[in-house]
N, C-alpha and C positions, 0 to 999 in steps of 0.2 A: 075336891081333887087337889093333889099337890102338883105344883109347877115349879121347876127348878132352872136356875140360870147362874151365870157367873156373879161372884161378889163384886163389890165396889161399883154399883150401877152408874151408868150415864144415861143418855137419851133413851135408847131402845129398851133398856132394862128397867126403866120406870114407865115408859109409854106402853109397853106390852102388858105389864101387870094391870095398868089402868084399863086397857082395852079388854083384857081377859075378864076382869071383875065386872066391868060395865056391860059387856055384850056376849060373853062366852060362858063364864062360870062364876056367878056372883059370890059363891062360897069358896073361891080359890084360895089355897094357902100358897103363898109365894116363898120359895126357899132360895137363898143365896149361898153358894158354896164356892170354894176355890175353883178356878177354871178347869183344872185337871181332874176334878171330881164330879163334874156335872153329869156326864153320861153314866158313870158308875152309880151315882145317887139315884138317877132316874130308873136304872135297871133294878137296883136293890129295893127301892121304895115304891115302885110303880108310878113314879111321877112323870109328868110330861115335860120334856126339856125344851128350852127356847133360848135364842140368842147366844149360842155357843157353837164352836166347830163340831159338826156331826149331830147337832141337836135336831129334834123333830121339826121345830119351827125356827129357822134362822135365815140369814141372808142367802138369797138365791135368785138367780137370773136378774141381777142388778137391783133387787129389791131388799130393803131392810127387813128385819124380823117383824116389825109392826105391819108392814105391807103384806108379808107372807101370811100372817095370821088373818088379816082382813080377807085375803083371797081364799085361804083354806076354809074359813068359816062362813064364806059367802055373806059378809056383812055389806049389805046393799043400802048404804046410807050416804048421800052426797056430802054431808058434813064430815063423815069419817073419811071419805075419799080426799077431801081437802086437807083434813088434819094429817092424813097419811103422807101427803106431799110435804107438809111442813116438817113432820118427823123425819122423813127421808133426808131432806136437806140438812137437818141438824145432826143426823147420825152418820151420813156418808160424806166424808170431808170433801171429796171431789165434786159433790153436788150441793155445796153449802148455799149456792145462789138459786136453788130450786124454787124457793119462794122468798118474798121479802121478810117473812117472819122466821125463817129457819135460823139465821145467825143469832137472833135474839133467844130462841129456844136453846140453841147450843150454849150460849152464854149462861143461861139459867141453869142448864144441866151441869155445866162445868163448875158454876158457883156452888151449887148444892154439893157436888162431889168434893169440893175443897173445904166444906164446913167440918169434915171429920166426924160426921154422924154415923151411927150404926146403920147398916143397910135398911133394916125395917123402918127405922125412924125416918130415914131419908125418903123412903117410899110413901110413908104416911104424910110427910110434910109437902112433898112435891106433887102428889096426886091431884090436889086442887088446881094446880097449874093446868093440868089436862082437862079438868072440868071446865075451867075458864076458856081454854082454847076451843073446846068442843062447843061451848055456848057461842063463842065468836064465830066459829065455822058454820054453825046452824044459821046464824044471822046472815052471814055472807052468802049462803046458798038459798036464802029466802024461806027457811023452815020456821024460824022464830023471830 
């Protein structure tokens, strides 16, 4: 399935594809387009939109897009719940202090965004950060 979001990813637009591929749709094709083209692309191509105004999965009720996906797909994993708090703090500037790890994740996301990489290359290189955070979160909640 195709999933579409805004180009030039930051926290949510890397965290969500990681979550989608790991827990929702392992074969997901992630497409990045200009912000004003997300909904039109989704309608034209039958893609699922995320992290964009009017998208199927986006910020709502004070939650970031990552949290919205976790809730919508009923991902009942305490490590993902912890990771969602970290992502929330890194993505929602007013909640940067949500967890001690959130400012670090925001710095990592901002750093990757400043490298000038192609969006797909950035996703490829930054996804292991979420693998590592998930491993950390599993340890924190006593899973591994």
